[in-house]
C-alpha positions in Angstrom: 89.2 103.0 101.9 87.3 106.1 100.7 90.0 108.5 101.8 92.8 106.5 100.2 90.9 106.0 97.0 90.1 109.6 96.4 93.6 110.7 97.5 95.1 108.2 95.0 92.7 109.6 92.3 93.8 113.2 92.7 97.4 113.0 93.7 98.7 112.4 90.2 96.6 115.2 88.8 98.0 117.6 91.5 101.5 116.4 90.7 101.3 116.7 87.0 98.4 119.0 86.0 98.1 121.7 88.6 95.9 123.9 86.5 93.3 121.2 86.1 92.7 121.2 89.8 90.4 124.2 89.5 87.7 122.0 88.0 88.9 118.5 88.9 88.8 118.9 92.7 85.1 120.1 92.8 84.2 117.4 90.2 85.8 114.7 92.4 84.0 115.8 95.5 80.7 115.9 93.5 81.4 112.4 92.2 81.8 111.2 95.8 78.4 112.8 96.6 76.7 111.2 93.6 78.1 107.8 94.5 76.5 108.2 98.0 73.2 109.4 96.5 73.0 106.4 94.0 73.8 103.7 96.6 70.2 103.4 98.0 69.0 102.4 94.5 71.5 99.5 94.3 70.7 97.9 97.7 73.4 99.8 99.6 73.3 102.5 102.2 74.7 106.0 101.4 76.5 107.5 104.3 77.6 111.1 105.1 80.7 109.7 106.7 81.7 108.1 103.3 81.1 111.4 101.6 83.2 113.3 104.1 86.0 110.7 103.7 85.8 111.1 99.9 86.1 114.9 100.2 88.9 114.7 102.7 90.7 112.1 100.5 90.5 114.4 97.5 91.8 117.4 99.5 94.6 115.2 101.0 95.6 113.9 97.6 95.8 117.5 96.2 97.7 118.7 99.2 100.3 115.9 99.0 100.5 116.2 95.2 101.2 119.9 95.3 103.7 119.4 98.1 105.6 116.8 96.1 105.5 119.0 93.1 107.0 121.8 95.1 109.7 119.6 96.5 110.5 118.1 93.2 110.8 121.5 91.5 112.8 123.1 94.3 115.4 120.4 94.8 115.7 118.6 91.5 114.8 121.1 88.7 116.6 124.1 90.3 119.8 122.1 90.6 120.0 121.4 86.9 119.8 125.1 85.8 
């Protein structure tokens, strides 16, 4: 769930706002870390595995988003010009 959640969080940003990824990707990974650090204070357990899944999901979402952006621009935008 962590991987899918963070991938879904960053995929639209990578698809639509490529320049924002410079600060958005590190912030999303830091957000995942903060979530895990806060969990012990709300009667939950923070886990390294969840943090890694958050980070991998963020990276996966960016990768898929940039790939889809490339495919869209290559095959759909280029044909209209």
